[in-house]
C-alpha positions as CSV (number, residue, x, y, z in Angstrom):
1,M,98.9,77.4,90.7
2,S,95.4,77.8,92.3
3,S,92.7,77.8,89.7
4,S,91.4,80.9,91.4
5,L,94.4,82.8,90.1
6,H,93.7,81.8,86.5
7,T,91.5,84.4,85.0
8,P,90.3,85.3,81.5
9,L,93.2,87.8,81.4
10,C,95.7,84.9,81.4
11,D,94.0,83.4,78.4
12,L,93.8,86.7,76.5
13,L,97.4,87.6,77.1
14,G,99.0,84.2,77.1
15,C,100.6,84.6,80.5
16,R,100.6,82.2,83.5
17,Y,99.6,84.8,86.2
18,P,97.2,87.8,86.0
19,I,100.0,90.2,86.9
20,L,101.0,93.0,84.5
21,Q,104.1,95.3,84.5
22,T,103.2,98.8,83.2
23,G,104.9,100.6,80.4
24,M,106.9,103.1,82.4
25,G,108.9,105.5,80.3
26,W,112.7,105.1,80.6
27,V,112.1,102.1,82.9
28,A,110.2,99.4,80.9
29,T,113.2,98.3,78.8
30,P,113.5,95.0,76.8
31,E,115.4,93.5,79.7
32,L,112.8,94.3,82.3
33,V,109.9,93.2,80.0
34,A,111.5,89.9,79.2
35,A,112.3,89.2,82.8
36,V,108.7,89.8,83.8
37,C,107.3,87.6,81.0
38,N,109.8,84.8,81.6
39,A,108.6,84.8,85.2
40,G,105.0,84.1,84.1
41,A,103.6,87.6,84.2
42,F,103.0,90.1,81.3
43,G,105.2,93.1,80.5
44,F,104.8,96.2,78.4
45,L,107.7,97.8,76.5
46,A,107.6,101.6,77.0
47,A,107.7,103.0,73.4
48,A,106.7,106.6,74.4
49,T,110.3,107.4,75.3
50,I,111.8,105.7,72.3
51,R,112.3,107.3,68.9
52,P,109.5,105.8,66.8
53,E,111.9,104.5,64.2
54,E,113.8,102.6,66.9
55,V,110.7,100.8,68.4
56,S,111.0,97.9,65.9
57,R,114.6,97.2,67.0
58,E,113.6,97.3,70.7
59,I,110.7,94.9,70.1
60,E,113.2,92.5,68.5
61,K,115.4,92.8,71.6
62,V,112.5,91.6,73.7
63,K,111.8,88.7,71.4
64,A,115.5,87.7,71.6
65,L,115.2,87.5,75.4
66,T,111.8,85.8,75.7
67,D,109.5,83.6,73.7
68,K,106.5,84.7,75.8
69,P,103.9,87.2,74.6
70,F,104.3,90.9,75.6
71,G,102.9,94.3,74.9
72,V,104.0,97.8,73.8
73,N,102.8,100.9,75.4
74,F,102.7,104.3,73.5
75,L,100.9,107.6,73.2
76,M,98.4,107.8,70.3
77,D,98.6,111.6,70.1
78,A,102.4,111.7,70.0
79,P,104.5,112.2,66.8
80,G,105.3,108.9,65.1
81,A,102.4,106.9,66.6
82,D,101.7,105.5,63.2
83,V,105.3,104.2,62.9
84,I,105.0,102.5,66.3
85,I,101.7,100.8,65.3
86,D,103.4,99.6,62.1
87,A,106.1,97.9,64.3
88,I,103.5,96.4,66.7
89,I,101.6,94.9,63.8
90,Q,104.7,93.8,61.9
91,H,106.1,91.9,64.9
92,R,102.7,90.5,66.0
93,V,102.9,92.0,69.4
94,R,100.2,90.6,71.6
95,A,98.8,93.8,73.1
96,A,99.0,97.6,72.7
97,G,98.7,99.9,75.7
98,Y,97.7,103.6,75.3
99,N,96.0,106.4,77.2
100,R,95.8,110.0,76.1
101,A,93.6,110.9,73.1
102,P,92.6,107.5,71.8
103,S,92.2,107.4,68.0
104,A,89.3,105.3,66.8
105,A,91.1,104.7,63.5
106,M,94.3,103.6,65.2
107,I,92.4,101.3,67.5
108,Q,90.5,99.6,64.6
109,R,93.8,99.2,62.7
110,L,95.3,97.4,65.7
111,K,92.2,95.2,66.2
112,Q,92.0,94.2,62.5
113,A,95.6,93.0,62.9
114,G,94.7,90.9,65.9
115,V,96.4,93.1,68.5
116,L,94.6,93.4,71.8
117,C,93.9,97.0,72.7
118,M,94.4,97.9,76.4
119,P,94.0,101.5,77.3
120,T,94.6,103.0,80.8
121,C,91.8,104.9,82.3
122,G,91.5,107.0,85.5
123,A,87.8,107.6,85.5
124,A,84.7,105.5,85.0
125,K,83.4,107.6,82.1
126,H,86.7,107.1,80.3
127,A,86.4,103.3,80.8
128,R,83.0,103.4,79.2
129,K,84.3,105.4,76.3
130,A,87.3,103.1,75.9
131,E,85.0,100.1,75.6
132,K,82.9,101.8,72.9
133,L,86.1,102.5,71.0
134,G,87.0,98.9,71.0
135,A,89.1,98.2,74.1
136,D,89.6,94.4,74.7
137,V,90.9,95.0,78.2
138,I,90.9,98.2,80.3
139,L,93.6,99.0,82.8
140,V,91.9,101.1,85.6
141,Q,94.3,103.2,87.7
142,G,93.1,104.6,91.0
143,A,94.5,107.6,92.9
144,E,97.2,105.5,94.6
145,G,99.0,105.0,91.2
146,G,102.2,106.7,90.2
147,G,102.6,109.4,87.7
148,H,99.5,111.1,86.3
149,T,96.6,110.3,88.6
150,G,93.1,111.1,89.6
151,T,91.3,111.4,92.9
152,V,89.2,108.2,93.2
153,P,90.7,105.4,95.3
154,T,91.5,102.2,93.4
155,T,89.0,100.1,95.4
156,L,86.1,102.3,94.4
157,L,87.2,103.0,90.9
158,V,87.7,99.3,90.0
159,S,84.4,98.3,91.5
160,Q,82.6,101.1,89.6
161,C,84.2,100.2,86.3
162,V,83.6,96.4,86.7
163,D,79.9,97.3,86.9
164,L,80.0,99.6,83.9
165,V,81.8,97.6,81.2
166,R,81.8,94.0,80.0
167,V,85.5,93.7,79.0
168,P,88.0,92.5,81.6
169,I,89.3,95.1,84.1
170,V,92.9,95.2,85.3
171,A,93.3,97.1,88.6
172,A,96.3,99.4,89.1
173,G,97.3,101.8,91.8
174,G,98.6,100.5,95.2
175,F,99.5,96.9,94.4
176,R,102.7,95.2,95.4
177,D,101.9,91.7,96.9
178,G,99.6,88.6,96.9
179,R,97.1,90.1,99.3
180,G,96.5,93.0,96.9
181,L,96.1,90.5,94.0
182,V,93.4,88.7,95.9
183,A,91.7,91.9,96.9
184,A,91.6,93.1,93.2
185,L,90.1,89.8,92.2
186,A,87.5,90.1,94.9
187,F,86.5,93.6,93.6
188,G,85.9,91.9,90.2
189,A,89.1,92.7,88.4
190,A,90.8,90.1,86.2
191,G,94.3,90.9,87.4
192,V,96.6,93.7,88.7
193,A,99.1,96.0,87.1
194,M,102.1,97.3,88.9
195,G,104.6,100.0,88.0
196,T,106.5,101.1,91.1
197,R,106.9,97.5,92.4
198,F,108.6,96.5,89.1
199,L,110.6,99.7,89.0
200,L,112.2,98.4,92.2
201,T,113.4,95.0,91.0
202,A,116.8,93.7,90.1
203,E,116.2,93.8,86.4
204,S,115.0,97.5,86.5
205,P,117.5,99.8,84.6
206,V,116.9,102.6,87.1
207,P,120.3,103.6,88.6
208,K,121.0,102.9,92.3
209,L,121.1,106.5,93.3
210,T,117.5,106.9,92.2
211,T,116.2,103.6,93.5
212,D,117.7,104.4,96.9
213,R,115.5,107.5,97.1
214,Y,112.4,105.3,96.4
215,L,113.5,102.7,99.0
216,A,114.1,105.4,101.6
217,A,110.7,107.1,101.1
218,A,108.0,106.8,103.7
219,I,104.3,106.9,102.8
220,D,104.1,110.6,103.7
221,D,106.9,111.3,101.2
222,V,104.7,110.3,98.3
223,L,102.5,113.2,97.2
224,V,100.6,114.7,94.3
225,T,101.9,117.8,92.6
226,K,100.8,119.8,89.5
227,Q,104.1,121.5,89.2
228,I,105.8,119.0,86.9
229,D,103.6,119.4,83.9
230,G,100.5,121.1,85.0
231,L,98.5,117.9,85.6
232,P,98.3,116.0,88.9
233,Q,101.2,113.6,89.3
234,R,102.0,111.3,92.2
235,V,105.7,111.5,93.0
236,V,108.3,111.0,95.7
237,R,109.1,114.4,97.2
238,N,112.6,115.5,96.4
239,E,114.6,118.7,95.9
240,L,113.1,119.3,92.4
241,V,109.5,119.1,93.7
242,D,110.2,121.4,96.6
243,R,111.8,123.9,94.2
244,L,109.0,123.8,91.7
245,E,106.3,124.0,94.4
246,S,107.8,127.4,95.5
247,A,108.9,128.6,92.1
248,H,107.3,131.6,90.2
249,G,105.3,130.8,87.1
250,V,107.8,132.3,84.8
251,A,110.6,130.1,86.1
252,S,108.4,127.0,85.5
253,L,107.7,128.0,81.9
254,L,111.4,128.6,81.3
255,L,112.1,125.1,82.6
256,A,109.4,123.8,80.3
257,F,111.0,125.5,77.3
258,R,114.4,124.0,78.0
259,S,112.7,120.6,78.5
260,A,111.0,120.9,75.1
261,L,114.3,121.5,73.4
262,A,115.9,118.6,75.2
263,F,113.0,116.3,74.3
264,R,113.2,117.3,70.7
265,K,116.8,115.9,70.6
266,V,115.8,112.7,72.4
267,S,112.6,111.9,70.5
268,G,113.7,113.2,67.1
269,A,110.4,115.1,66.8
270,S,110.4,118.5,65.1
271,L,109.2,121.6,66.9
272,R,106.1,121.5,64.6
273,D,105.4,117.9,65.7
274,L,105.8,118.8,69.3
275,F,103.5,121.8,68.9
276,A,100.9,119.7,67.1
277,S,101.1,117.0,69.9
278,G,100.8,119.7,72.5
279,L,97.6,121.1,70.9
280,A,96.1,117.6,70.7
281,M,96.9,117.0,74.4
282,R,95.5,120.4,75.3
283,K,92.2,119.5,73.5
284,S,91.9,116.0,75.0
285,E,92.9,117.0,78.5
286,R,91.4,120.5,78.5
287,L,94.7,122.1,79.4
288,T,95.5,125.8,79.7
289,R,98.2,127.3,77.5
290,A,100.6,127.3,80.4
291,Q,99.9,123.6,81.2
292,M,100.4,122.7,77.5
293,L,103.9,124.3,77.7
294,M,104.7,122.6,80.9
295,A,103.9,119.2,79.5
296,A,107.4,119.0,78.0
297,N,108.8,118.8,81.5
298,A,107.6,115.3,82.3
299,P,109.6,113.1,79.9
300,I,112.9,115.0,80.3
301,L,112.7,115.4,84.1
302,A,111.8,111.7,84.3
303,K,114.8,110.8,82.2
304,T,117.1,112.8,84.4
305,A,116.2,110.6,87.4
306,M,115.3,107.3,85.7
307,Q,118.1,107.0,83.1
308,D,120.7,109.6,84.1
309,G,120.6,108.7,87.8
310,D,120.1,112.2,89.1
311,P,117.2,112.0,91.7
312,V,117.9,115.6,92.8
313,H,117.2,117.4,89.5
314,G,114.8,114.8,88.0
315,Y,111.4,113.8,89.3
316,L,110.4,110.4,90.8
317,P,106.9,109.3,89.6
318,S,105.7,106.8,92.2
319,G,102.7,105.0,93.5
320,T,101.9,105.2,97.2
321,V,103.4,101.7,97.6
322,A,106.9,103.1,97.4
323,G,106.4,104.0,101.1
324,V,106.2,100.3,102.0
325,I,108.7,98.7,99.7
326,D,112.2,98.1,101.0
327,D,113.8,95.6,98.7
328,R,114.8,94.9,95.1
329,P,114.1,91.2,94.3
330,S,114.4,89.7,90.9
331,C,111.2,89.6,88.8
332,A,111.1,85.9,89.2
333,E,111.4,86.1,93.0
334,L,108.8,88.8,93.2
335,I,106.2,87.0,91.1
336,E,106.8,83.7,92.9
337,R,106.3,85.6,96.2
338,I,103.1,87.3,95.1
339,V,101.6,84.0,93.9
340,A,102.5,82.1,97.0
341,E,101.0,84.8,99.2
342,A,97.9,85.0,97.1
343,E,97.4,81.3,97.4
344,A,98.0,81.4,101.1
345,T,95.5,84.2,101.4
346,L,92.8,82.3,99.4
347,S,93.4,79.2,101.6
348,R,93.0,81.3,104.8
349,L,89.8,82.9,103.6
350,A,88.4,79.5,102.6
351,G,88.7,78.4,106.2
352,P,89.3,74.8,107.6
353,H,88.7,72.0,105.0
């Protein structure tokens, strides 16, 4: 491997390549995480869509499939976050990923246990705050990223954050190949993180009916909507999005109420817990009451597509790169391809020897 591809991120995380797989709900299973890590990159288990009391067992599954370091991604303001942190510390997980409503007390507890703290930020001011709260690495996601997103392009946001903070920056949003990895390093990032690209791998648990919709999407089919949960989300256009975009507000709230009841069964959280989490999210994200109610839609509608295999009635969170991806390689094949292309790109830029 070219020494130019070995960055401080590799040393911090204990991985061979500065490539991360994000903690996508319903997608980042133990099998996918282990495949990513065994291939030399670094994967995050998605704990936000697992019952808190089951996270420890899922971590054990990852450890049974790989002896490489990995991370766990979760929501600090969600019910059971303390239980998840217990599991992360108990199993000596290398890194914890988080985003909404970071808790200074939780961050310090993780750091005291030797767990690397790696929040995801979509704005420069949030990256600065994350560093003050104790982040060891900051994953910066630009507008091209899937799911909840902002408006600043990845290229500008990464450069801005690199200049603002001293901790390593990981670039996310629009990456899929070796050329993108080299570009991120040129902007000052210590590595890249990819969600959609890993969603479309052989080890991804997403059913074929759903992945076929991703593979068939053109760039123009990937858009941003606020109709899923009241916040801007980048998704692949489908029948659900078209219906929500034209639906009356009351219909959207009724859908949210049904989603909240369904999520209660999946997560094991009480209505009181969900309400408290919603209030915390409303405060941190400055949501309206309607947006707070709609927030229940995201996890259940994602589950419908990602786990149940129904891409018509569920939603398809996606980065813009879905429009240029047309295959499902194994994680090992994908990472080998990215590294080879990155090395070839660096050699080309270096010119004749």
